[in-house]
Each structure stands twice: as structure tokens, then as C-alpha cells.
N, C-alpha and C positions, 0 to 999 in steps of 0.2 A: 316779219320776224327779225330779230337781232342777229347779225352774223358777223364773223370776223375773218374774212378771206385774205389770203395772200395774193396780191395782185402783181407784184414784181419781185424778182430776186433780191435778196438782202434787204428787203424792206419789212418793217413790222405791219402787222394787220391793223386795218381800220374798220371802224364800226360802219356797217351797211344795213340798210333796211331791205330784205329781199322777200320774195314771195315764199310762202310755206310750200315745201316740195310735196308732190303726190306720190304715193307708192305705186310702183308698176307690179305686173304679175309676180307673185312669189316674193314680194317685198313687204316690208311693214315700216310705218313711219314712227319715229321716236320722238317724244317731247324730252328733250335733254335735261337732265337735272345736274350732271357733273361730268366733267371731262379732264382726264389727266393731261399734263404737259410733259411729254416725253423727249429725251435727247435725240430719238429718231425724227421728231418734228424739224430737226435741222435740215433734213432732206427736201422739205418743202420751203422753209424760210429761205434757204440759200440755193433753191432750185438745183440741187445736187442729184436728184433721182433721174436716171436716164428716161427720156420721153415724157417727163412731167409737163402737164398742161395747166397753165395759170389763166384765170385765177382758180385757186383751190383753198378750200376750207381745211385746215389741218385738224389733227385730233384723233387718236386711235385707242383712247381708254374711255369709252363713252358709256354712261349709264343713264338710263331714262325709262319712261313708261311707254308702253305701246299705245300710240295714239290713233293709228288708222291701219287697216289691213288692206293689202293688194289682193287681187283675185287669186284663187288657189292656195291661200295660206291656210294651214290648219296647225293646231297645237298651241297657238297663241291667241290671246284675247285682249281686247282694249283694257288697259289698266295694269297689264302685267309689267312687273320690274324686270327689266333685262339689260344686258350689256352687250357691247360689240368691241372687239379688239383689233389687232393688227390684221389678223385673218378676216377679210371682208367678203368671203364667198369663194365658191369654187364650182368647176364645171361638171364634176362627177364623172367624166368620161376619160380623162387622161390616164396614163399609166400609174401615176402616183395617187390619184383619187381612187383608181380601181383597186389598190392595195390599202385604202383607208387612210392614206397620208394626205389628207386634204390641205394642210398647211403648206405643202410642196406643190400644189396644183400648178400645172405649167401655164395656165391662163387665169390664175386666181387673182381676185381683186384685193386691194390692200386699202383699208379704211384710212382716210385722211390723205391718201397720196394718189391712187387711182380713181377714188370716189370721194366726195366730200364727207368730212368727219364731224367731230363733235364741238367745234368752236362756233356753235350757233345753238339757237333755241330749238329747232327741229332738224332731224336728219333722217334719211331713208337707208335701209340696209336689207340684204337678203335674209329671209327667215332662217335660212341655213346657216347663217353666221351669228346668231344670237345665243348668248349664254344666259341662263336664268340666274338671277340674283336672289340669295336667300331672303325670305321673308324677315323684315326687321332690320336688315343691313343698311346702313346709311350710304347713300350713293357717293358721298365724298370719300368714305372710306373704301368703297368697292372699286372705284375707277382705276386706281393704280395697279390693282390686282389682275387687270385685264391685259396687262403687258409685262411690267416688272414682276408682278406676282406669278403669273402663269408661266413665265419664262423660267424663273428659279424653281418653281414647284415641279414643272415637267422635267427639267434636267436633273433634279435630285431623285424623283420617283423612277425615272428611267435609266438611272446611273448604274444599277446593279448592286448598289449598297444595300445592306440589311441593317436593321436595329442593332446598335452596338459597334458597328464598324465607325472608323475614323474618317470624318469628312471636315476638310478645310475650306473656309469661305474666304477668298481674297477680296478685300474691299468691304467697307461699311457705309456705302453710299445709298443711292436710291434702290438699286438692285440688291446690294449686299445686306442691308439691314433686314429685308425680307428673307434673303436666302438664309441667313443665321436662325431666324425664327422658324422657317419651314423645317431646316435640318434638325433643329432642336426637338420639335414637335414630332417629327418622323422617328425619333429615338435614336438618332446618330450621335456619337461622341463628337461634338461640334467644337472646331477650332476656328476662331476669328482671327484673321491676319490682316493688319492694316498699318498705318504709319501714325505714330504719336501716342504717348502714354495716356493722354487725356481721353482717349476712346476705350480704355479698359473697362471703365465702369459701365458704359453704354453697352459694350459687347456682352457683358455679364447680364445686364438687365434684359437684353434681347434673347438670352437663353444659352450663350456660349459657355462652354465648360472651361476653355482656356482662351487667353488672348495673347497674341504674339505681335509685339511692337517691332516692325522692321527697321525703325531707327536705332534700336538698342541691341537687337539679336539678329543672327542669320536664320530666317524663318525655316528655309529648307533644312538647315542642320538640326533645328529643334524638332521638326516634323520626323526626320530620320531617327533622331534620338527616342522619339516616342514609338518607333516602330514603322514609321512611314504612313502616308495618307492614302487611304483606299481611293478616295475621291478629292480632287482639288476643284472647286467651282470658282472660276475666275469671273468677277463681276466688274471690277474697275478697269476701264480701257486703257491700260498702261502696259505697252508691250515688254518693257524692260522688267517691270515688277511681276508680270505673269511668267516670263521666261525664267526668272531667277527661282521660281518655286518648283520647277520640274524635277530638280534632284530630291526634293523631298517626297516624292510619289513612292508608295510601298510596291511590293511585288504584285504584278497585275493591276497597279493603280492606274486611274485615269484622270487626266487633266481635261475639264470640260469648260470651254470658252463661251460665255454668253455676254461678256462686255467687250465690244469690238473696237479695238484700236486701229487706227489707219495704218500704223507701222507694222511690218512683219514681225512674227515671233522669232526668236532664236532658240532652238532647241537642240541640245546635243544628242547624236545618234546613240552614244554609249549609255547616256542616262536612261534611254528608252529600252535598248536592248538588254542592258544588265538587270532590268526590273521586270521585263516582259510588259512594259507600261505603254500607254497610249495617250494621243491627244486627239480631241474631237470637239466640234462645235454643238451647240444646243440652240435650237429654234424655239419660237414661242409656242404656239399650239392653236388648235382649232376650237370651235364653240364648245364642244364637249370637254376638252381640257381646261378651258376657262371656267366652265360650270364646276368642274372638280375643284379647281384651285379656289374658288370662291367658297364653296361648301366647306372645304377642309379648314380654310382660314376662320370661317365664321364658327365652326364647331370647336376649334382648338384654341382660338384667341389670338391668331396671327393678324396683326394690324399694321397697316402702313402709317408712318409718321408723315403728315402732310402740312404744308403752307398753303393756305387757301386765298384765291384772288377772284374777284368777280369778273364776268365775262368781258366786260369793257376794258380790263386791264390785262388782256391776253398777251400783248406785246411786253409789258412789264414782267409778267409771269414767266414768259419765255426767257427773258434776259436774266432773270433771278435764277432759273433753272441752269442756263449756260454758264453762269459765273461760278458754279461748283459750291455755292455757299448755302444752298436750301438745305433744309433738314426735315425730311430727306426726299419727298416727292412734292411736286407743285400740282395743284388741282384748280380747275375753274369750277366754281360753284355757279353755274349758269342761271338757275332760278332764283338764286339767293335765299333758298328756303332753309337749307341745313343750318347755316349759321344763325338764322333768325330763331328757328326752333331751340337751338342749343342755349340761347341766352334769354328767351322771352317767356319762360313757363310762368304763368301768373302765380303770385304769392298764395299759398294755401291750396293750390292744385296739385293733386297727387300724381306722380309719374305713371303713365299707362292707364289712367283712369278715363271714364267717360267724359268727365268735365275737361280733362287735358285734351282729349281728341276734339271735343266741341271748341275749345279755345284755339287750338291750332288751325281748325278749319276757318274760324274768323280771322286769325293771323294771316292765313294763306291769301285771303281776300286783300288784307291791308298791304301785304308785300307785293302782290300782283299790281295793285293801283300804283305803289311807289315806283315799280318798275316801268309801268306805261308812262308815268310823268317824267321819269328820267330819260327815257328813250326819246320823248318828245323834245326835251332840252338838248340831248346829245345830237339829234338829227335835225333839230331846228324846225320840227314840224309840229302841227297841231292836229289833233284827231277829234272828231266829234264824239262826245261821251257816249258810251254804249248804253243802250236802254235794256235793262233787264226785263224778260217777260215776267208779268205777275200772274198769280193763280187766282181766278175768281172764287168767290166763297162757294164752298161745296164742291168744287171741281176736284177730281183725283188728279194724282201725278200722271202726266202723259196725256190727259184730256184736252181737247181743243177748246180755247175760249176766244174772246174778242180780240186778244192780243197775240193769238198763235198758241201752239202747243208748248208745254213745258217738259223738257227732256228730264228723265231721272238724273240725279247728280252722280258724278263718278269720282271717287277719290283717286288721286294721281300718285300717291306716295304709299309704299308698303307699310310704313310705319303709321299710317292712318287707319289701318285695317284692324286694329284692336289687338294684335298678336301680344302675348305676355313678353315683357321684356323688350318691347319695340320702341321704347321712348328714344329720341334722338340723342346720340352722345356728342356730337360735334367732333372737329378735328382734333387730333392728338397734338399737343404742343411739341 
């Protein structure tokens, strides 16, 4: 299989041909369709995570279909569309797990850091770490929601804010553009706070009721004039910008930090005491939280704005993300199928029709063949062409013939199942 591991600190990944991993007890193997490129991947690219073992395959925003089941796995079947995020498993026995706080497990695994992630065609994950992806959701759209999405979604729904209360979202980047959408769809009075008048239109399009340009106004003063923010969700990792908003909190207001700057925050005690306000952090979430974030997004129309790269350009994708110029998330289209489906509907074929589904099954085979040829060129290898088993006349599916048995076909993508409205939409520009 194609894989893009990090073999040394501060080096970009290089394409390798690795054996397909086998799932152990309680694990499943995923055929990866898409994987988001997150700022936290820096922990692997620069070997910043304590105890990190290289080589390691990054990627903790993984969406794929269940390809194989390890012993003891129940509740999932081959072909299920699932995802795995930062939370890569828990032991179920530590104090945090016994209280249901699986994301804080003392010996929990982290996808793409303590175990290989999604920068490859197949990966293995514990069944307990799998989130279900809604039927008809494009894997490229779903991938960023397994980290950026669930982080902002969980922080907001656990903030104590109620519909109609005032929530400010600091930053309009990879986290912030999702935070604004989630906040608006949850019914909050949503205030977007960022730098530059050019972002006002985007903020309104994402659902913000007000936009505060920090280059032209004092955002904290404006929030105070509105009556103070019940919640300020800090998504942009700028310590000075986050700290400057604390005076804009209302009575009993809370600053929730999900974008982690390396510098310490500077918070005045009087600003907190005089408002009975507080500051706390927000972690991502476990598989159940990710499932909730995906379902809420699919139901209400929350959607990540993505720039899409093929797997072989993982290094380029990472550099684009780190440059801060991406709008707004970067995603690896591992199988190359989403973009192909988005642009290759045959003329005269109706979206969602039986003809379309048949056409896409043919297209899948063409794209898969192109990937095999491209892999051969990149790796400098040649493989003997695979010989597809044929069915003898009169033989039924699964019967044994002179060339062996023919296994029933399995569709690997949810949008091939014929669900209404499940035609591929492609990445948002």
C-alpha cells in the first residue's frame, strides 16, 4: 500500500510501499478515503511529542470504510463508513475512563502520534475509537470534523450557553470558521472576532450576526457595550489576541481556549473577579462526541471549507497548512475518488440515479487503475497485472468455477449505496 511516513525530525514524508496492516483483537482495518492535515501534525513532523517513536505515519482526521475486522469486534461490518480522530483508544480502567471521560484516559492512544494515522491507504484502529459517518456525507467533507469540528462543537455544547446567549468566536481560520457555523446553528447570538475588514463578508456568510475587526475597533470594548459575552471561544493560537478579549466577558462569562499558543496567556485577576468570570481549556472528544459532531453538521449544513491534495503531496499539503494561507482546512484525498466523482458525472446522467451509480462504479475501476500505474511510476516498480476471476456461464455469484470462486462485490463508499441526496458534492472552494 502507499504510505507517507515521517522517518526523521523536520523532514517531509516520502512515499513508501508498505504491507497492508492486519487488525488485532478488538481492532478494525480501514481503507482510508480522506485524511485531514492538522496543525497538531507538527508534533510528528518536528518530533515535538515526548516519547515519539519514528518512523510514524501522521494523520488524526481519518475517514474510510471498514475493510477487515479483528477478533471480538461487534457493532461494525465491512463496508461501514467510519472515522477516527485524535482519540485513538482508551483502556476503560483508569479513573478518567471510569467516569466516562475517555478522551482523558491516562494510557490512551493518539491517532497519528502513538499509533499510525491516515497518511496512507490502510490503517488500523480500535473499534472503540470509531465514529460513524452519516450516510451520504463526502469523506473529504467529514475528515476535518474529526478534530477541528468536534473540538469546537464540544466546547460550545458543553459551555453552558443557551440559545439566544451571546457567544464570540475569536479567529476565522481552520477552527474558527467551523466554530462560527456551529455557534450559529446552535442558536447563539454569534459574534465573529478577527483581523481585517475583508473578512466581514465571510463571517456573515458563515452565520455570524456581527463581525468585529480588531484592526479598527477594540473588540473587548465592543463586547462590553453589547452586554458582555457569555462565552468567548478562542480558536486562533495568538496569546496576545486571546488575552485582550478577557475584559469583554460578561457576568459569569467563560473564555474557552481550543487554539493553543505556545506563549502563556496574560489575564488580569480583576477582570475575572469583577465579573465572576473564568478561563478554561477545551479538549477534542471521544468517538461518541465525533459521531455527534458529524451528525449535527450533516443535519444542519455545517461544512468545512477545504483545500484538497492527493496523498503523494502530503508534504506540500502540510507546508500549505503551516503557511497559514489555506482556506481553511487541508485534506488529503487518499483514494482520489471524491474529486473524480465531483467532476466526472457523464452528460445526461441524473444525480443519484441508478445510471449514475453504475457510471461511478465503472469510474472507480478506472481511477483505481490510474492509481496503480502512478504508484508504479513513483516507486519505480512494476507489478504483474491482476487477473480478475471470471464467472462461468450459468454459475451463480460465489460458486466455484475453474478459476476459483467469485466473491460478491462490495461497495466501499456510502454514496454508492443509493441514498437519496447522496451524490458527491466535492470540496467547497
